[in-house]
C-alpha positions in Angstrom: 8.2 15.0 6.1 5.1 15.5 4.0 2.0 16.5 5.9 0.2 13.8 3.9 2.2 11.2 5.7 0.4 11.8 9.0 -2.9 13.2 7.7 -5.2 10.6 9.4 -3.7 11.6 12.8 -5.6 14.9 12.5 -8.7 12.9 13.5 -8.9 12.8 17.3 -10.6 9.4 17.6 -8.1 7.9 15.2 -5.2 9.4 17.3 -6.6 7.5 20.4 -6.9 4.3 18.4 -3.4 4.7 17.1 -2.0 5.4 20.6 -3.7 2.4 22.1 -2.5 0.3 19.2 1.0 1.7 19.6 1.2 0.6 23.3 -0.2 -2.9 22.9 2.2 -3.5 19.9 5.1 -2.2 22.0 4.3 -4.8 24.6 3.8 -7.6 22.1 7.1 -7.1 20.3 9.1 -6.8 23.5 7.4 -10.0 24.7 8.1 -11.8 21.4 11.8 -11.6 21.9 11.4 -12.8 25.5 9.2 -15.6 24.4 11.7 -16.9 21.9 14.5 -16.6 24.4 12.4 -18.4 27.0 11.4 -21.2 24.6 15.1 -21.7 23.6 16.2 -21.8 27.3 13.5 -24.3 28.3 13.8 -26.7 25.4 16.8 -25.7 23.3 15.6 -26.7 19.8 14.1 -25.1 16.6 11.2 -27.5 17.0 10.4 -25.9 20.4 10.4 -22.4 18.8 8.1 -23.8 16.1 5.8 -25.4 18.7 5.2 -22.1 20.5 4.3 -20.5 17.2 2.1 -23.6 16.3 0.1 -23.1 19.5 -0.5 -19.5 18.4 -1.5 -20.6 14.8 -3.8 -23.5 15.7 -5.7 -21.3 18.1 -6.0 -18.6 15.6 -7.4 -20.9 12.9 -10.4 -21.3 15.1 -10.8 -17.9 16.7 -9.7 -15.6 13.9 -12.7 -16.1 11.6 -15.0 -15.6 14.6 -13.1 -12.5 15.6 -13.8 -11.0 12.2 -17.5 -11.8 12.5 -17.6 -10.2 15.9 -16.0 -7.1 14.6 -18.8 -6.7 12.1 -21.6 -7.7 14.5 -20.7 -5.9 17.8 -19.3 -2.5 18.9 -15.6 -2.4 18.0 -14.7 -0.6 21.2 -16.0 -3.6 23.2 -14.0 -6.0 21.0 -10.8 -4.0 21.6 -11.3 -4.0 25.4 -12.0 -7.8 25.6 -9.1 -8.6 23.4 -6.7 -6.3 25.3 -7.8 -8.2 28.5 -6.8 -11.5 27.0 -3.4 -10.1 25.9 -2.9 -8.8 29.4 -3.7 -12.1 31.0 -1.4 -14.1 28.8 1.5 -11.7 29.6 0.9 -11.5 33.4 0.6 -15.2 33.8 4.1 -15.8 32.4 5.5 -12.9 34.4 4.3 -14.5 37.6 5.6 -17.9 36.6 9.1 -16.6 35.8 9.2 -14.4 38.8 8.5 -17.3 41.2 10.5 -19.9 39.2 7.7 -22.4 38.3 7.5 -21.6 34.5 7.3 -24.6 32.2 7.2 -25.1 28.5 3.5 -26.0 28.5 2.7 -22.7 30.2 4.4 -20.9 27.4 2.3 -22.9 24.9 -1.0 -22.0 26.7 0.0 -18.3 27.0 0.7 -18.3 23.2 -2.7 -19.7 22.6 -4.4 -17.1 24.8 -2.5 -14.3 23.0 -3.7 -15.7 19.7 -7.3 -15.5 20.9 -6.7 -11.9 21.9 -5.2 -11.0 18.5 -8.2 -12.7 16.8 -10.5 -10.1 18.2 -8.2 -7.1 18.4 -6.7 -6.9 14.9 -9.9 -7.2 12.8 -11.7 -4.7 15.1 -8.8 -2.3 15.0 -8.5 -2.4 11.2 -12.3 -2.1 10.7 -12.4 0.7 13.2 -9.6 2.5 11.2 -11.6 2.3 8.0 -14.6 3.7 9.9 -12.8 6.5 11.6 -10.6 7.8 8.7 -13.1 7.3 5.8 -12.4 5.9 2.2 -10.2 8.8 1.1 -7.7 8.3 4.0 -8.0 4.5 4.2 -4.5 3.8 2.8 -2.9 6.4 5.0 -4.7 5.1 8.1 -3.6 1.6 7.5 0.0 2.5 6.8 0.1 4.7 9.9 -1.0 1.6 11.9 1.8 -0.3 10.2 4.2 2.5 11.2 3.3 2.1 14.8 3.9 -1.7 14.5 7.3 -1.2 12.9 8.3 1.5 15.3 7.7 -0.9 18.1 9.5 -3.7 16.2 12.6 -1.4 16.8 11.8 -0.2 20.3 10.4 -3.5 21.7 13.4 -5.7 20.8 15.8 -3.1 22.1 14.0 -2.9 25.4 13.9 -6.7 25.6 17.5 -6.9 24.6 18.6 -4.6 27.4 16.5 -6.4 29.9 17.8 -9.8 28.8 21.4 -8.6 28.9 21.0 -7.5 32.6 21.0 -10.5 35.1 19.1 -8.4 37.6 16.2 -8.0 35.1 16.0 -10.8 32.5 13.1 -12.5 30.9 10.7 -11.9 33.8 11.1 -8.2 33.7 10.1 -8.1 30.0 6.9 -9.8 30.9 6.1 -7.6 33.8 6.7 -4.4 31.8 4.7 -5.8 28.9 1.8 -6.5 31.2 1.8 -2.9 32.4 2.0 -1.4 28.9 -0.8 -3.6 27.7 -3.0 -2.4 30.6 -2.3 1.2 29.8 -3.4 0.7 26.1 -6.9 0.0 27.4 -7.1 3.6 28.7 -7.0 4.9 25.1 -9.4 2.3 23.8 -12.0 3.0 26.5 -12.3 6.7 25.4 -13.1 5.7 21.8 -16.6 6.0 20.3 -18.6 2.7 20.5 -17.9 1.8 16.8 -21.3 0.4 16.1 -21.4 -2.3 13.4 -22.1 -1.2 9.9 -23.3 -4.6 8.8 -26.9 -5.0 7.4 -26.8 -8.7 8.1 -29.7 -10.2 9.8 -28.1 -13.6 10.0 -29.3 -15.6 12.9 -25.9 -17.0 13.8 -22.2 -16.1 13.7 -21.5 -19.2 11.4 -24.0 -17.9 8.8 -22.2 -14.5 8.9 -18.9 -16.2 8.6 -20.0 -18.2 5.6 -21.4 -15.1 4.0 -18.1 -13.3 4.5 -16.1 -16.1 2.9 -18.5 -16.2 0.0 -18.2 -12.4 -0.4 -14.4 -12.6 -0.2 -14.1 -15.3 -2.8 -16.4 -13.6 -5.2 -15.2 -9.9 -5.1 -12.3 -9.3 -7.4 -9.4 -8.6 -6.6 -9.9 -9.8 -3.0 -9.4 -13.5 -3.7 -6.0 -12.8 -5.3 -5.0 -10.6 -2.3 -6.2 -13.2 0.2 -4.4 -16.1 -1.5 -1.2 -14.2 -2.0 -1.1 -13.2 1.7 -1.9 -16.8 2.8 0.8 -18.5 0.7 3.4 -15.9 1.3 2.9 -15.9 5.1 2.6 -19.7 5.3 5.9 -20.3 3.6 7.8 -17.2 4.5 6.8 -15.7 7.8 8.1 -18.6 10.0 11.5 -17.0 9.5 10.5 -14.8 12.5 10.2 -17.8 14.7 13.7 -18.9 13.7 15.6 -15.7 14.4 16.8 -16.8 17.8 18.4 -19.8 16.1 19.8 -17.6 13.3 21.5 -15.5 15.9 22.7 -18.3 18.2 23.3 -21.3 15.8 24.6 -19.5 12.7 26.5 -16.5 14.2 26.9 -17.3 18.0 25.4 -13.9 18.9 22.9 -15.1 21.5 19.8 -13.2 22.8 21.5 -9.8 22.2 22.1 -10.7 18.5 18.5 -11.8 18.2 17.2 -8.5 19.6 19.4 -6.6 17.1 18.3 -8.6 14.1 14.7 -7.9 15.1 15.4 -4.2 15.7 17.2 -3.7 12.4 14.4 -5.4 10.5 12.0 -3.1 12.2 14.0 0.0 11.2 13.7 -1.1 7.6 10.0 -1.7 8.0 9.5 1.7 9.7 11.3 3.6 6.9 9.4 1.7 4.2 6.1 2.6 5.9 7.1 6.2 6.2 8.1 6.3 2.5 4.7 4.9 1.2 2.3 6.5 3.8 1.3 9.4 1.6 1.7 7.7 -1.7 0.0 4.3 -1.5 -3.1 4.9 -3.7 -4.5 3.2 -6.7 -2.1 1.6 -9.2 0.9 2.7 -7.1 -0.3 0.5 -4.2 -0.4 -2.5 -6.6 3.1 -1.9 -7.8 4.4 -1.7 -4.3 2.5 -4.8 -3.3 3.7 -7.0 -6.1 7.3 -5.9 -5.8 7.3 -6.3 -2.0 6.1 -9.9 -2.1 9.1 -10.8 -4.3 11.4 -8.8 -2.1 10.0 -10.6 0.9 11.0 -13.9 -0.5 14.4 -12.8 -1.7 15.1 -11.4 1.8 14.4 -14.7 3.5 16.6 -16.6 1.1 19.4 -14.0 1.5 19.1 -14.4 5.3 19.7 -18.1 5.0 22.7 -17.5 2.8 24.3 -14.6 4.8 28.0 -15.5 5.5 28.3 -13.2 8.6 26.3 -11.5 11.3 27.0 -8.1 9.7 25.7 -9.2 6.3 22.6 -10.7 8.1 22.0 -7.3 9.7 22.0 -5.6 6.3 19.7 -8.4 4.9 17.3 -7.9 7.8 17.0 -4.2 7.0 15.8 -5.0 3.5 13.6 -7.9 4.6 11.9 -5.7 7.2 11.2 -3.1 4.5 9.7 -5.6 2.1 7.6 -7.2 4.9 6.1 -3.9 6.0 5.3 -2.8 2.4 3.7 -6.2 1.6 1.6 -6.3 4.7 0.4 -2.7 4.6 -0.5 -2.7 0.9 -2.2 -6.1 1.1 -4.4 -4.9 3.9 -5.1 -1.6 2.2 -6.0 -3.1 -1.1 -8.2 -5.7 0.5 -10.3 -3.2 2.5 -10.4 -0.6 -0.3 -11.9 -3.2 -2.6 -14.5 -4.5 -0.1 -17.7 -3.0 1.4 -17.5 -1.5 5.0 -20.0 -4.1 6.3 -17.4 -6.8 5.5 -14.2 -5.1 6.7 -13.9 -7.1 9.9 -14.4 -10.4 8.2 -12.0 -9.5 5.3 -9.3 -8.5 7.9 -9.9 -11.8 9.8 -9.4 -13.8 6.5 -6.1 -11.9 6.0 -5.1 -12.6 9.5 -5.6 -16.4 8.9 -2.3 -16.2 7.0 -0.5 -15.4 10.2 -2.2 -18.4 11.8 -1.1 -20.6 8.9 2.4 -19.4 9.4 2.1 -20.6 13.0 1.0 -24.0 11.7 3.9 -24.2 9.2 6.5 -23.2 11.8 6.7 -26.6 13.5 7.3 -28.7 10.4 9.7 -26.1 9.1 11.5 -26.1 12.4 11.8 -29.9 12.2 13.2 -29.5 8.7 15.7 -26.9 10.0 16.8 -29.4 12.7 17.2 -32.2 10.3 18.4 -30.6 7.0 20.0 -27.3 8.3 18.6 -23.9 9.1 20.3 -22.3 6.1 18.8 -24.7 3.5 15.4 -24.3 5.1 15.4 -20.5 5.0 16.7 -20.4 1.4 13.9 -22.9 0.3 11.3 -20.9 2.1 12.4 -17.7 0.4 12.4 -19.2 -3.1 8.9 -20.5 -2.6 7.7 -17.0 -1.6 9.4 -15.5 -4.7 7.4 -17.9 -6.9 4.2 -16.9 -5.0 5.0 -13.2 -5.7 5.7 -13.8 -9.4 2.5 -15.8 -9.9 0.4 -13.2 -8.1 1.8 -10.3 -10.2 1.2 -12.3 -13.4 -2.4 -13.1 -12.5 -3.0 -9.4 -11.6 -1.5 -8.2 -14.8 -3.4 -10.7 -16.9 -6.7 -9.7 -15.3 -6.0 -5.9 -15.8 -5.1 -6.5 -19.4 -8.2 -8.5 -20.0 -10.4 -5.8 -18.4 -8.7 -3.1 -20.5 -9.3 -5.2 -23.7 -12.9 -5.7 -22.8 -13.4 -1.9 -22.3 -11.7 -1.2 -25.6 -13.9 -3.7 -27.4 -17.0 -2.2 -25.8 -16.1 1.1 -27.4 
């Protein structure tokens, strides 16, 4: 493995940030499998799976922009600690409810909303902190390494959850207890980080003014608008496939919770290998090529999942879909931060994160469509829409680049 793949880990403070991020994402991905299984057990419908994701999305639509503003206005270490506390609380609450057999569906909805609020502060602060700690020359590498930690845990988390779910003596409650402990341990790495003082020169009297300034900056700074719109539309129409994986496993292939865990894990392996492949190479025009190809691949993978004739084929499809998802997300974040000023990094990351909240909003109506028109048709339609988004995005980028090249040529 090339030394360039892990170059940012030579920075001690980034290693601590990476380790803390690794632990909290391990807890999250193990918990995601348990949450889908618990929602399915409590309500038994695709709409229920969509409703849990909707609670996450609606909360994030309110809290995510403010989380980005906070990441630019306040010390990033403080934001990481507060956000980790919220994630811990959301996990521990469900662990206790399951343990003492009083868990209800509304509790799962509230826990999902609390987790969303935690994400809203944690992810913008973590990404802005990454840019601060590794510097411009290693920005792409630092972001991709963060993506690697996420995808590594998309393998390990579902496997842990699958093992627990498959053992009657452990089950869903054990996943939440272990997730709570892991989340708490991530705080030990975050607390030893430097303060991460804000780089913003803003003297705005309110968070709302800072937010509006960030939106204005994001819409006016090419190519950030294209990256933000591509992320928003692709995630809105495509990423709800994650919420439907329990139904893909159970309703399409009769594989239950174990099959769900394996689909998640295989997708994560694809994402991990893709992240490792691009970690030392994702710079300049290469990053754009990877990004544009990955968006189209993301859509094709979702459509192929809907058309898969067997569980074995679905596993193969999930490998490619995981790779495309990881490449798209890491390159989109890299290009957005690389093309924006450091003082706006938190707000730009929060605007990107809104795409994940929009996918949460879309999950419920798409779940209703899956219940009424069929899961396969819904997934295929979702994938084809994302392919169109990717083709349009690549075309707009190419047109803009050609226009800039022609302008430079005429100036000569």
